[in-house]
C-alpha positions as CSV (number, residue, x, y, z in Angstrom):
1,X,26.5,166.3,10.9
2,X,29.3,163.5,11.2
3,X,31.3,165.1,14.4
4,X,27.3,165.0,16.2
5,X,27.1,161.6,14.5
6,X,30.4,160.8,16.5
7,X,29.8,162.7,19.3
8,X,26.3,160.3,20.2
9,X,28.2,157.2,18.9
10,X,30.5,158.1,22.0
11,X,27.5,158.6,24.4
12,X,25.7,155.3,23.7
13,X,28.8,153.4,24.1
14,X,29.2,155.6,27.0
15,X,26.0,154.5,28.1
16,X,26.4,150.6,27.5
17,X,30.0,150.9,29.3
18,X,28.1,152.2,32.4
19,X,24.8,150.2,32.2
20,X,21.6,150.5,32.3
21,X,21.3,148.8,36.1
22,X,22.1,152.6,36.9
23,X,19.1,154.3,35.7
24,X,17.3,155.4,39.0
25,X,14.3,155.3,37.0
26,X,13.9,152.2,36.6
27,X,13.8,151.4,40.3
28,X,12.4,154.9,41.6
29,X,8.9,154.7,43.8
30,X,6.3,156.0,40.9
31,X,3.3,157.0,41.3
32,X,0.8,158.8,39.2
33,X,3.8,159.8,36.8
34,X,5.6,161.2,39.2
35,X,9.0,160.1,40.3
36,X,10.2,160.5,44.0
37,X,14.0,159.7,45.1
38,X,15.9,160.0,47.6
39,X,20.2,160.3,47.3
40,X,20.9,157.0,49.1
41,X,18.2,155.0,46.0
42,X,20.9,156.3,43.8
43,X,23.0,153.5,42.4
44,X,26.6,154.5,41.4
45,X,29.2,153.4,38.6
46,X,32.4,154.7,37.2
47,X,32.0,157.3,33.6
48,X,34.1,156.0,30.8
49,X,34.2,159.1,29.8
50,X,35.5,160.9,32.6
51,X,37.8,157.7,34.1
52,X,38.8,157.3,37.7
53,X,37.5,159.4,40.3
54,X,34.4,160.6,38.8
55,X,31.0,158.3,38.7
56,X,27.3,158.7,38.1
57,X,24.1,157.8,38.5
58,X,21.3,158.6,35.9
59,X,18.0,159.4,36.8
60,X,15.6,160.3,34.1
61,X,16.2,159.5,30.2
62,X,18.3,158.2,27.6
63,X,21.6,160.7,26.8
64,X,21.7,159.2,23.3
65,X,18.1,159.7,22.7
66,X,17.1,163.5,21.2
67,X,15.2,164.0,25.0
68,X,15.1,165.6,28.2
69,X,17.9,163.8,30.7
70,X,19.4,164.5,34.4
71,X,21.7,162.7,35.6
72,X,24.5,163.3,38.5
73,X,28.3,162.5,38.9
74,X,30.1,162.3,41.8
75,X,34.0,163.4,41.7
76,X,36.7,162.7,44.1
77,X,38.6,165.5,45.7
78,X,41.0,167.4,43.1
79,X,39.8,165.2,40.2
80,X,40.4,167.3,37.5
81,X,37.8,167.9,34.5
82,X,39.8,168.8,31.8
83,X,39.4,170.7,28.3
84,X,36.0,170.0,26.2
85,X,33.1,170.8,24.7
86,X,29.7,169.1,24.8
87,X,27.2,169.1,21.7
88,X,24.1,170.4,23.4
89,X,23.7,173.2,27.0
90,X,25.4,172.1,29.7
91,X,23.2,172.5,33.1
92,X,24.8,171.8,36.3
93,X,23.8,172.1,39.6
94,X,26.4,171.8,42.3
95,X,24.7,169.9,45.7
96,X,28.1,169.1,47.5
97,X,31.7,170.0,47.5
98,X,33.2,172.9,46.0
99,X,33.2,173.1,41.7
100,X,35.9,175.6,40.5
101,X,35.3,176.1,36.4
102,X,36.0,178.1,34.1
103,X,35.3,178.4,30.1
104,X,38.0,178.0,28.1
105,X,40.7,176.0,25.7
106,X,43.9,175.4,27.9
107,X,43.3,173.7,31.9
108,X,44.1,177.0,34.4
109,X,43.3,176.3,37.8
110,X,43.9,180.3,38.7
111,X,40.9,180.8,36.3
112,X,38.5,179.3,37.6
113,X,35.8,180.4,39.5
114,X,34.5,178.7,42.8
115,X,31.0,177.6,42.9
116,X,29.8,176.2,46.6
117,X,27.2,174.1,46.9
118,X,23.6,175.8,45.3
119,X,25.7,177.6,42.7
120,X,24.1,177.7,38.8
121,X,26.4,177.0,35.9
122,X,25.1,176.9,32.4
123,X,27.3,176.9,29.0
124,X,26.5,177.3,25.9
125,X,26.7,174.2,23.1
126,X,30.9,173.8,21.6
127,X,32.0,176.1,24.0
128,X,35.9,174.8,25.7
129,X,34.9,174.5,29.2
130,X,37.6,172.7,32.2
131,X,37.8,172.6,35.9
132,X,38.3,170.8,39.3
133,X,36.7,169.4,42.6
134,X,37.7,170.9,46.2
135,X,36.2,168.2,48.3
136,X,34.6,165.4,46.8
137,X,32.1,167.0,44.8
138,X,28.1,166.4,43.8
139,X,26.7,168.0,41.0
140,X,23.3,167.5,39.2
141,X,23.7,168.2,35.6
142,X,20.3,168.2,33.1
143,X,19.5,168.8,29.0
144,X,18.8,168.0,26.0
145,X,20.0,164.7,24.4
146,X,21.9,163.8,22.2
147,X,24.8,163.7,24.5
148,X,28.2,163.4,24.8
149,X,32.1,164.7,25.5
150,X,34.4,166.1,23.3
151,X,38.4,166.3,24.9
152,X,39.8,169.2,22.6
153,X,43.3,167.4,23.4
154,X,42.5,163.5,22.4
155,X,45.5,162.2,24.8
156,X,43.0,163.7,27.4
157,X,39.8,161.3,26.9
158,X,40.1,157.8,28.9
159,X,38.1,155.9,26.4
160,X,41.7,156.6,24.0
């Protein structure tokens, strides 16, 4: 329970650091409760929990709450996603670029699987994972909060 509260607090901090102005949902054209947006309408900003080379665009939901969320991550070529876990399921769809991803607690590029555009990855809560970007990668993540990231090695966490 303490770990979940810690992750929730980190998630809230990350959300506030990025800023609520990045939420596409607020500015998205709405019609009868439906949201429809195009890629050029997304607002991108830094990701406190990932550091330089990664950007985030919130589409829907509040990651600090127990509710559905959707956001996109944009990673520069060569960006390394260091070993980490999440408190809830992570569901990823690769939209562009190639994501190399793997299950495991030590960063090992040779152990990753190549996920080209259209690929899907679903990882259970508490299971360690890592990867890297080949080319600029844009991926969409969705799930149910509260959401957060906990690096296996605290030295890998850019918030420290």
